[in-house]
C-alpha positions in Angstrom: 0.1 -0.1 -0.1 1.3 3.4 -0.7 3.1 5.0 2.6 1.6 8.6 1.7 -2.0 7.6 2.5 -2.1 6.1 6.0 -5.5 7.2 6.8 -6.7 5.3 3.6 -4.4 2.4 4.0 -5.7 2.1 7.7 -9.2 2.3 6.9 -9.3 -0.3 3.8 -6.6 -3.0 5.9 -8.8 -2.6 8.8 -12.3 -2.8 7.2 -11.6 -5.6 4.7 -9.3 -8.2 7.3 -12.4 -7.4 9.6 -14.7 -8.4 7.2 -12.7 -11.6 6.2 -11.9 -12.9 9.8 -15.3 -11.6 11.1 -17.0 -14.0 8.5 -14.8 -16.8 9.1 -15.5 -16.5 12.6 -19.2 -16.5 11.9 -19.1 -19.5 9.9 -17.2 -21.0 12.9 -20.6 -20.0 15.2 -18.5 -17.7 16.9 -18.9 -13.7 17.5 -17.7 -11.7 14.5 -15.9 -9.5 17.0 -13.6 -12.2 17.7 -12.5 -11.9 14.0 -12.3 -8.1 13.6 -9.7 -8.8 16.7 -7.8 -10.9 15.2 -7.7 -8.6 12.2 -6.0 -6.1 14.3 -3.4 -8.5 15.7 -2.5 -9.0 11.9 -2.0 -5.3 11.0 -0.3 -4.7 14.4 3.1 -4.1 15.0 3.7 -7.3 16.9 3.2 -9.4 13.8 4.9 -9.5 10.6 3.7 -8.0 7.2 1.5 -4.8 6.8 1.3 -2.6 9.7 -1.4 0.2 9.9 -1.0 3.6 11.6 -1.3 3.3 15.1 -2.1 6.8 15.8 -4.8 7.0 13.3 -6.6 4.0 14.3 -7.7 4.5 17.9 -9.0 8.0 16.6 -10.9 6.2 13.9 -12.3 4.0 16.6 -13.1 6.7 18.9 -15.7 8.0 16.1 -17.3 4.5 16.5 -18.0 4.9 20.0 -19.1 8.5 19.7 -21.7 7.3 17.4 -22.3 4.3 19.1 -23.4 6.2 22.2 -25.3 9.0 20.3 -27.4 5.7 18.8 -28.4 4.6 22.5 -29.0 8.1 23.6 -31.8 8.3 21.0 -33.5 5.1 22.6 -32.8 6.8 25.9 -34.9 9.3 27.8 -34.3 11.5 31.0 -37.0 9.6 32.5 -35.2 6.2 31.7 -32.2 7.5 32.9 -33.4 8.7 36.4 -35.8 5.3 36.9 -32.5 3.4 37.5 -30.4 6.1 39.3 -31.3 4.3 42.8 -29.6 0.9 41.3 -27.0 2.3 38.8 -25.2 5.0 41.2 -24.5 2.6 44.2 -24.1 -0.3 42.1 -21.5 0.9 39.5 -19.4 3.0 43.0 -19.6 -0.5 44.6 -18.1 -2.5 41.9 -15.4 0.2 40.9 -14.4 0.1 44.7 -14.2 -3.7 44.6 -12.3 -4.2 41.4 -10.2 -1.4 42.3 -9.3 -3.0 45.3 -8.5 -6.6 43.7 -6.3 -5.0 41.2 -4.6 -2.8 44.0 -4.1 -6.3 45.8 -2.3 -7.7 42.4 -0.4 -4.8 41.5 1.0 -4.8 45.1 1.7 -8.5 45.4 4.1 -7.8 41.9 6.0 -5.2 43.7 4.3 -2.1 42.1 4.0 1.4 43.8 0.8 2.1 45.6 -0.3 4.9 42.7 0.7 2.3 39.9 -1.5 -0.2 41.5 -4.4 1.8 42.0 -4.5 2.9 38.5 -4.1 -0.6 37.6 -7.1 -1.6 39.6 -9.2 1.5 38.0 -8.4 0.2 34.4 -9.8 -3.1 35.5 -13.0 -1.9 36.8 -14.3 -0.2 33.7 -16.4 -2.2 31.1 -16.0 -1.4 27.4 -18.6 1.0 26.3 -18.7 -0.7 22.8 -18.6 -4.0 24.0 -21.2 -3.8 26.6 -23.6 -2.1 23.9 -23.1 -4.6 21.1 -24.1 -7.1 23.5 -27.4 -5.5 24.1 -28.2 -4.4 20.8 -27.8 -8.1 19.4 -29.9 -9.7 22.2 -32.3 -6.4 21.6 -31.9 -5.4 25.6 -31.5 -2.2 25.2 -35.3 -0.9 25.6 -35.7 -3.6 28.5 -35.3 -3.2 32.3 -32.3 -4.9 32.4 -30.6 -2.8 29.5 -31.9 0.6 31.1 -29.8 -0.5 34.4 -26.7 -1.5 32.4 -26.6 1.4 30.3 -27.3 3.7 33.6 -24.5 2.0 35.1 -22.0 2.4 32.1 -23.0 6.3 32.6 -21.9 6.2 36.1 -18.6 4.3 35.2 -18.0 6.8 32.4 -18.5 9.9 34.8 -16.2 8.1 37.6 -13.4 7.6 35.0 -13.7 11.3 34.0 -13.1 12.3 37.6 -10.2 10.0 37.8 -8.4 11.4 34.6 -8.4 14.5 36.6 -7.4 13.3 39.9 -4.5 10.4 38.8 -2.6 13.3 37.4 -3.1 15.6 40.4 -2.2 13.4 42.9 1.0 12.2 40.7 2.2 15.7 40.9 1.3 15.9 44.6 3.0 13.1 45.7 6.3 13.3 43.4 5.5 10.2 41.6 4.5 12.1 38.4 4.9 14.8 35.8 1.6 15.5 34.5 -0.4 19.0 33.8 -3.1 19.6 36.8 -6.6 20.4 35.6 -6.5 23.5 33.1 -9.2 25.5 34.6 -7.6 25.1 38.0 -4.1 26.0 36.8 -5.5 28.9 35.1 -7.1 30.2 38.2 -3.8 29.6 39.9 -1.9 31.9 37.6 -4.4 34.7 37.6 -5.3 34.8 41.4 -2.2 32.9 42.9 -4.9 30.3 44.3 -3.7 26.9 45.0 -6.7 25.1 45.1 -5.5 21.6 45.4 -7.0 18.1 44.7 -10.3 19.4 46.4 -10.3 22.6 44.4 -9.9 20.6 41.3 -12.6 18.0 42.0 -14.7 20.5 42.4 -13.9 22.1 39.1 -14.7 19.0 37.3 -17.6 18.6 39.1 -19.0 21.7 38.3 -17.8 21.7 34.6 -19.6 18.1 34.5 -22.9 19.8 35.9 -22.7 22.8 33.6 -22.4 20.5 30.7 -25.5 18.6 31.6 -27.5 21.7 32.7 -26.8 23.4 29.0 -27.8 19.9 27.2 -31.4 19.8 29.4 -32.1 23.4 29.1 -30.8 24.5 25.8 -29.9 21.6 24.0 -33.6 19.9 24.3 -34.8 23.0 22.7 -31.7 23.6 19.9 -30.9 20.2 18.8 -34.6 19.1 17.9 -35.6 22.3 16.3 -32.1 22.6 14.0 -33.2 19.0 13.2 -36.6 19.9 12.4 -35.5 23.0 10.3 -33.2 20.5 8.2 -36.0 17.9 7.5 -38.1 20.5 6.4 -35.6 21.3 3.5 -36.3 18.0 2.0 -32.7 17.1 1.7 -31.9 13.6 3.0 -28.0 14.0 2.3 -28.3 17.4 4.7 -30.3 15.5 7.3 -27.7 12.8 7.4 -25.0 15.2 7.4 -26.6 17.2 10.5 -27.3 13.8 12.4 -23.3 13.3 11.9 -22.5 16.9 12.9 -24.5 17.0 16.1 -23.2 13.7 17.1 -19.5 14.6 16.4 -19.8 18.4 17.0 -21.3 17.8 20.9 -19.0 14.8 21.6 -16.0 17.2 20.8 -17.1 20.3 22.2 -18.0 18.3 25.6 -14.6 17.2 25.5 -12.7 20.3 25.0 -14.9 22.9 26.8 -16.1 20.9 29.8 -13.5 18.1 30.3 -16.4 15.2 29.9 -15.8 12.0 27.7 -16.8 12.0 24.0 -18.8 8.8 24.7 -20.5 10.7 27.5 -21.2 13.9 25.2 -22.5 12.0 22.4 -25.1 10.1 24.8 -26.3 13.5 26.0 -26.8 14.8 22.5 -28.8 11.5 21.6 -30.7 11.7 24.4 -32.0 15.2 24.0 -32.6 14.2 20.3 -34.7 11.3 21.3 -37.6 13.8 22.6 -37.8 15.0 18.7 -40.2 12.6 16.5 -37.4 12.5 14.1 -35.2 10.3 16.5 -36.2 7.5 14.7 -35.1 8.7 11.5 -31.8 10.0 12.9 -30.7 6.7 14.3 -31.5 4.9 10.9 -29.5 7.7 9.0 -26.5 7.0 11.7 -26.3 3.6 11.6 -24.1 2.3 8.7 -21.2 4.6 9.7 -21.9 3.7 13.5 -21.5 -0.2 12.8 -18.4 0.7 10.6 -16.6 2.5 12.9 -17.5 0.1 15.8 -15.5 -2.5 13.8 -12.3 -0.2 13.7 -12.9 0.0 17.6 -12.2 -3.5 17.7 -9.3 -3.6 15.1 -7.5 -0.5 16.9 -7.6 -3.1 20.2 -6.1 -5.9 18.2 -3.2 -3.9 17.0 -2.4 -3.2 20.8 -2.1 -6.8 21.9 1.3 -8.4 21.8 0.7 -12.6 21.9 4.0 -12.7 23.1 2.7 -11.7 26.4 1.1 -15.0 26.7 4.1 -17.1 26.9 6.1 -14.6 28.7 3.4 -14.1 31.9 0.9 -16.6 31.9 0.2 -16.3 35.5 -0.1 -12.2 35.9 -2.6 -12.7 32.9 -4.5 -15.5 34.4 -5.0 -13.3 37.4 -6.2 -10.3 35.6 -8.7 -12.1 33.7 -9.9 -13.7 36.9 -10.2 -10.1 38.4 -12.3 -8.8 35.1 -14.3 -11.6 34.2 -15.1 -13.6 37.5 -14.7 -10.9 40.3 -16.1 -7.9 38.5 -19.2 -10.2 37.4 -19.8 -11.9 40.9 -19.7 -8.8 42.6 -22.3 -7.2 40.0 -24.3 -10.2 40.4 -24.4 -9.8 44.2 -25.1 -6.0 44.1 -28.3 -6.8 41.7 -29.4 -9.3 43.9 -29.2 -7.3 47.0 -31.5 -4.5 45.3 -34.2 -7.4 45.0 -34.0 -7.6 41.5 -35.2 -10.5 39.3 -32.3 -13.1 38.6 -32.7 -12.5 35.1 -31.6 -8.9 35.3 -28.6 -9.8 37.8 -27.3 -12.2 35.5 -27.3 -9.9 32.4 -25.7 -6.8 34.2 -23.1 -9.4 35.6 -22.1 -10.6 31.8 -22.5 -7.0 30.4 -19.6 -5.7 32.5 -17.3 -8.7 32.2 -14.9 -7.0 30.3 -13.0 -3.6 30.0 -12.2 -1.2 26.8 -11.4 1.7 25.9 -11.3 3.7 28.9 -8.9 1.2 30.4 -6.4 1.9 27.9 -6.7 5.6 28.3 -5.8 4.8 32.1 -3.1 2.6 31.4 -1.6 5.0 28.8 -1.6 8.0 31.5 -0.4 5.5 34.4 2.5 4.9 32.0 3.2 8.4 31.1 3.1 9.7 34.8 5.7 6.9 35.6 3.1 5.3 38.0 2.0 2.2 36.1 5.2 -0.1 34.8 4.5 -1.3 31.1 4.4 -4.7 32.3 0.9 -3.4 34.1 -0.1 -2.0 30.6 0.5 -5.2 28.9 -1.9 -7.1 31.5 -4.5 -4.6 30.8 -4.3 -5.0 26.8 -3.8 -8.8 27.4 -7.0 -8.7 29.8 -8.9 -6.5 27.6 -8.4 -8.7 24.6 -9.1 -12.0 26.2 -12.2 -10.9 28.1 -13.9 -9.2 25.2 -13.5 -12.7 23.3 -14.8 -14.5 26.4 -17.6 -12.0 26.5 -19.9 -13.9 24.7 -19.2 -16.9 26.5 -20.2 -15.5 29.4 -23.5 -14.3 27.9 -24.1 -17.9 27.0 -23.3 -19.4 30.4 -25.6 -16.8 31.9 -28.3 -18.0 30.1 -27.6 -21.6 30.7 -27.4 -20.9 34.3 -30.6 -18.7 35.0 -33.1 -21.9 34.0 -31.2 -24.1 36.5 -31.0 -21.5 39.3 -34.8 -20.8 38.7 -35.6 -24.4 39.2 -33.7 -24.4 42.6 -35.4 -21.5 43.7 -39.2 -23.0 42.7 -37.9 -26.3 44.1 -37.0 -24.3 47.7 -40.6 -22.6 47.8 -42.1 -26.0 47.2 -40.1 -27.7 50.0 -41.0 -25.2 52.4 -43.8 -26.6 54.7 -44.8 -22.9 56.1 -48.4 -22.3 56.0 -50.3 -21.2 52.9 -51.4 -17.5 54.6 -47.5 -17.2 55.4 -46.6 -18.0 51.9 -49.1 -15.8 50.2 -47.6 -13.0 52.3 -44.3 -13.4 51.4 -45.3 -13.9 48.0 -46.9 -10.3 48.4 -43.7 -8.7 49.7 -41.5 -10.3 46.9 -41.0 -7.7 44.3 -42.6 -8.6 40.9 -40.1 -10.3 38.6 -41.3 -8.8 35.3 -38.3 -10.1 33.6 -39.2 -13.9 34.2 -40.2 -15.4 31.1 -42.8 -19.1 31.3 -43.6 -21.2 28.4 -47.0 -20.8 26.9 -50.1 -23.5 27.3 -51.3 -22.2 24.0 -52.0 -25.1 21.2 -53.0 -24.3 17.8 -52.4 -21.1 18.2 -50.8 -18.4 16.2 -47.6 -16.5 16.8 -46.9 -12.8 16.4 -43.4 -11.6 16.3 -43.2 -7.8 16.9 -45.5 -5.2 17.8 -45.2 -2.2 15.9 -47.1 -0.4 13.1 -48.1 -3.7 11.4 -47.8 -6.1 14.3 -50.1 -4.0 16.6 -52.7 -4.2 13.4 -52.4 -7.6 13.0 -52.6 -8.1 16.6 -55.7 -6.2 17.0 -57.4 -8.4 14.6 -56.4 -11.6 15.5 -57.8 -10.6 19.1 -61.1 -9.6 17.7 -61.7 -12.5 15.9 -61.2 -14.9 19.0 -57.8 -16.3 17.4 -55.5 -17.5 20.3 -52.4 -15.8 19.8 -49.2 -14.5 21.4 -47.0 -11.9 20.9 -42.9 -11.8 21.0 -41.5 -8.7 22.0 -38.7 -7.1 23.3 -39.4 -3.4 24.3 -40.8 -3.1 27.6 -43.1 -0.3 26.9 -45.0 -2.4 24.5 -45.0 -5.2 26.6 -46.8 -3.1 29.5 -49.5 -2.2 27.0 -49.9 -5.5 25.7 -50.5 -7.2 29.1 -52.6 -4.2 30.1 -54.8 -5.7 27.0 -54.8 -8.9 28.3 -52.5 -10.3 25.5 -50.3 -13.3 26.1 -46.4 -11.8 25.9 -43.0 -13.6 25.6 -40.3 -11.1 26.4 -37.2 -12.0 23.9 -35.8 -11.9 20.6 -37.6 -14.5 18.7 -34.3 -15.2 16.6 -33.2 -17.2 19.8 -34.3 -20.5 19.5 -35.5 -20.9 23.3 -37.9 -18.2 22.9 -39.4 -19.9 19.9 -39.6 -23.3 22.3 -41.3 -21.0 25.1 -43.9 -20.0 22.3 -44.8 -23.7 21.6 -43.6 -23.4 17.9 -43.9 -27.0 17.3 -47.8 -27.0 18.4 -48.6 -23.6 16.6 -50.5 -23.3 13.4 -49.0 -20.1 11.8 -46.3 -17.6 12.9 -46.6 -13.4 11.4 -43.1 -12.3 11.4 -43.9 -8.4 11.4 -40.4 -6.9 12.5 -38.9 -5.1 9.4 -35.4 -6.5 10.1 -35.2 -9.2 6.9 -31.7 -11.0 8.2 -33.6 -11.8 11.9 -36.6 -12.5 9.9 -35.0 -15.2 7.5 -33.5 -16.7 10.8 -36.9 -16.8 12.3 -38.6 -18.3 9.2 -35.7 -20.9 8.8 -36.0 -22.1 12.5 -39.8 -22.1 12.2 -39.9 -24.3 9.3 -37.4 -26.9 10.8 -39.3 -27.2 14.0 -42.6 -27.2 12.6 -42.7 -28.1 8.5 -46.7 -27.7 8.2 -46.8 -24.4 10.3 -48.0 -21.2 7.9 -45.2 -18.8 7.7 -46.3 -15.2 6.8 -43.5 -12.3 6.7 -43.4 -8.4 5.7 -40.3 -7.6 3.3 -39.2 -4.3 1.6 -37.8 -5.3 -1.9 -37.9 -8.2 -4.2 -34.4 -9.6 -2.7 -36.0 -9.7 0.5 -39.4 -11.4 -0.8 -37.2 -13.9 -2.6 -34.6 -14.3 0.3 -37.7 -15.3 2.8 -39.3 -17.6 0.6 -35.8 -19.2 0.1 -36.2 -19.9 3.7 -39.5 -21.5 3.7 -42.0 -18.7 4.2 -45.4 -19.3 2.7 -46.1 -15.7 2.1 -44.3 -12.5 2.1 -46.0 -9.1 2.1 -44.1 -6.2 0.5 -45.4 -3.0 1.8 -44.2 -1.1 -1.0 -45.9 -3.2 -3.4 -49.6 -3.0 -1.4 -49.0 0.8 -1.3 -48.6 0.7 -5.1 -51.7 -1.3 -5.9 -53.6 0.4 -3.5 -52.8 3.7 -5.3 -53.8 1.8 -8.6 -57.2 0.9 -7.1 -58.2 4.1 -5.9 -56.9 5.5 -9.5 -59.0 3.2 -11.3 -62.1 3.7 -9.2 -62.1 8.0 -10.1 -60.9 7.4 -14.0 -62.8 4.1 -14.9 -65.9 4.6 -12.6 -65.5 1.5 -10.5 -67.2 0.7 -7.4 -67.6 3.4 -5.0 -64.2 4.2 -2.9 -63.9 3.1 0.3 -61.0 4.2 3.1 -60.9 0.9 4.5 -61.9 2.2 8.1 -65.5 0.8 7.7 -67.2 -1.9 10.3 -65.3 -5.1 8.7 -61.9 -3.5 9.4 -60.3 -3.4 13.0 -58.0 -0.7 14.0 -56.0 -0.8 17.0 -57.2 0.8 19.9 -53.9 3.3 20.8 -51.4 4.8 18.8 -48.6 2.4 18.5 -45.1 3.2 19.4 -42.8 3.8 16.4 -41.6 1.0 15.1 -37.5 0.4 14.9 -36.6 0.0 11.5 
């Protein structure tokens, strides 16, 4: 590759190799991110052959983090964030303290100075934004209670690390262990007025700046950002709208980092959260999705570039101890913390699996510790190795948690049955227990219809099934929609229909039909394939947006595929024929034989 185009060569080399190894990993039934990491190792400086630019790759990866957090903010609201503060704030603080203590103990055992051991522990305590959100999105958990707690937990960790990045240089300079600059605003006040604010002053300045940023976003940003996007939308230019979305996401994140000392990810999250109150939030999420996914891939490639495989041979025992702290220590701590707040077991397992890895903030802390002379280079290598291995193990951790939950639930039910307490006491105890909304139980229906998705399309299908007294159940992953369905007395399964376990709970083998109303063709094809393999005689109806999707769904076994655009065109032709050829009188389709949804359904995620 030409040596005068490092940006192009880094992007091309990273994406091409990530695609090749990601596809190979998927073929082996492994998460594609494993392939992305291997691609990063191959283009890194520790393996022979082409070496990508190590300065550009992390910056490109940071764009992926910004866009990812912006997308999460679009599906989040201030109400959602405040609703989980009671568990996210104390839970994250306790978990950070516990993991830091374990890391400090390992560093002290290896003979490192106290400052370096604390930096090492902090680096092991914070989870990766990209890995956590990728895992939640793949399982469609972002909009569930579990997802909201995990994202709120992540935000608290983010704020804690912002504060840590200010305190570590200050503590190093005061303790004589480092030579880093202090917080910029504190330094300016010291020069102008001769005030020595110390660590307390720097903490106060940091908190003031973060609070000022949040206040500006909630007071002015909530009006200015949606107003700007509406004005752009009225121009009718899709190109300008897409550019406006990217400009807001990247501009707010960069401004927050430079002016207020807030992390890029946190700034992007708040930008997305204030835009979420606009009617255009769904469209904004759709427009930013392609770039978000591409740059998120570059994040994993950049992580792989930092990894030196030789450390696996040189320091196996310290690596095992580091991985134990990240994967076992953090996960067990998070599990116990969530259970202590009397949350359902499924929520506790999801949170513990989500936090069993480390990522981008860990690299920043490691680099800062080495730069200050606090952390030995050996500590940085252990952090990098721990990040790579924990990211690879994270899907396995989710798999184990999914397998453990039925076993633990079964043991819990056996304990309840074996308890010889009187019926009155059992009833009282049951009333004291919090409702476990996340628990999913198999259906008792047989010869029924299964409806996958309850958005704009699914809600109309569901209401007509209900009015015709057809036995059916809905598979949905949005807590808000699940609550609405239960209020209407409609049986609902919470989960992703792509997962075979969810379809088994819906008694797929005993169902007569399945209607797949989700717009995601990739997921729909997997559902069709599984439904046809489990129940060859079942009627499968799906939706599509193009002729190619129609052909693909039929190839996988769908009986009937409805393409929305075609049906709209036929409806328009019908109406024109009624006017120009004096055919039957026009009917708007809202007559007495047509059942419409009782409430306006929430917008469907494309």
